[in-house]
C-alpha positions in Angstrom: 105.1 92.3 123.5 105.2 92.0 127.3 105.4 88.6 129.0 102.0 87.2 129.6 100.5 89.2 126.7 100.0 87.5 123.4 100.3 89.1 120.0 99.4 86.7 117.2 100.7 87.1 113.7 97.2 88.3 112.5 96.9 90.7 115.4 100.3 92.2 114.6 99.4 92.4 110.9 96.1 94.1 111.8 97.9 96.6 114.1 100.3 97.5 111.3 97.5 98.1 108.8 95.0 99.8 111.1 97.2 101.9 113.4 100.4 102.5 111.4 98.8 102.9 108.0 100.9 100.1 106.4 99.6 98.1 103.4 100.5 94.9 105.3 102.6 93.7 108.2 105.9 95.5 108.2 108.0 92.4 108.8 109.0 89.6 106.4 108.8 87.0 109.2 107.2 86.9 112.6 108.0 84.2 115.1 105.4 83.5 117.7 106.2 82.1 121.2 105.4 78.6 120.1 108.2 78.8 117.5 106.0 79.0 114.5 107.5 81.1 111.7 104.9 83.2 110.0 105.6 84.7 106.6 104.7 88.4 106.3 105.8 90.4 103.3 107.6 88.4 100.6 111.4 89.0 100.9 111.5 90.6 97.5 109.1 93.4 98.7 110.4 96.3 100.8 109.5 95.9 104.4 108.5 98.6 106.9 110.5 97.5 109.9 113.6 99.7 110.2 113.7 103.4 109.2 116.4 104.0 106.5 117.2 100.3 106.2 114.0 98.8 104.8 115.2 98.8 101.2 118.2 96.5 101.8 117.1 94.3 104.7 114.8 91.5 105.7 112.7 92.2 108.9 112.3 89.5 111.4 110.3 90.0 114.6 109.7 87.7 117.5 106.7 87.8 119.8 108.0 89.1 123.1 111.0 91.3 123.9 109.5 92.9 127.0 109.3 91.6 130.6 106.1 91.7 132.6 106.7 95.3 133.5 107.1 96.2 129.8 110.9 96.7 130.1 113.2 95.4 127.3 114.2 91.8 128.0 115.3 88.8 126.0 112.1 86.7 126.5 112.6 84.3 123.6 111.3 80.8 124.3 113.4 77.8 123.4 111.1 77.2 120.5 111.7 80.8 119.2 115.4 80.4 119.6 115.4 77.2 117.5 113.1 78.7 114.9 115.1 81.9 114.6 118.3 79.9 114.2 116.8 77.7 111.5 115.3 80.7 109.7 118.5 82.7 109.8 120.5 79.7 108.5 118.1 79.4 105.5 118.3 83.1 104.8 122.1 83.1 105.1 122.1 80.3 102.5 120.1 82.4 100.1 121.9 85.7 101.0 125.4 84.5 102.0 126.9 88.0 102.3 124.1 89.4 104.5 124.9 90.7 107.9 122.8 89.6 110.8 122.1 92.5 113.2 119.5 93.7 115.6 117.3 96.8 115.1 119.3 98.4 117.9 122.5 98.1 115.8 120.8 100.2 113.1 118.9 102.6 115.4 120.3 103.0 118.9 117.0 104.4 120.1 115.4 101.0 119.7 116.2 98.3 122.3 115.0 95.4 120.2 115.6 92.6 119.7 116.7 92.9 123.4 119.7 90.6 122.9 122.9 90.9 120.9 121.9 89.4 117.6 125.2 90.3 115.9 127.2 88.4 118.5 124.8 85.5 118.8 124.6 84.7 115.1 128.1 85.8 114.1 129.1 82.2 113.2 126.3 81.7 110.6 
């Protein structure tokens, strides 16, 4: 989502259902700019967030990721950073052997999450 453009959880869900033909939002979690963590698909359900990796991963998306010119950019707010860290800590507690990587690490054609997630969260 470009800076200055909002995409609420419900808008994202609606887009996934209406325009992508999904049964629900593709992500398991969606973090809005205010840091609120929205639950999408339950973690035990297969997501629709990363081709060839949905079956064995949990999809987390944050509102943003594009600058005002729609170019990939780390636009996370301080609230999003704090919420993402808390969410990942909790998921790592539940799934201690899970790797934390960005979409880009699994599909080099995708720029998201527009920061190096593997390096940033390596210590969790």
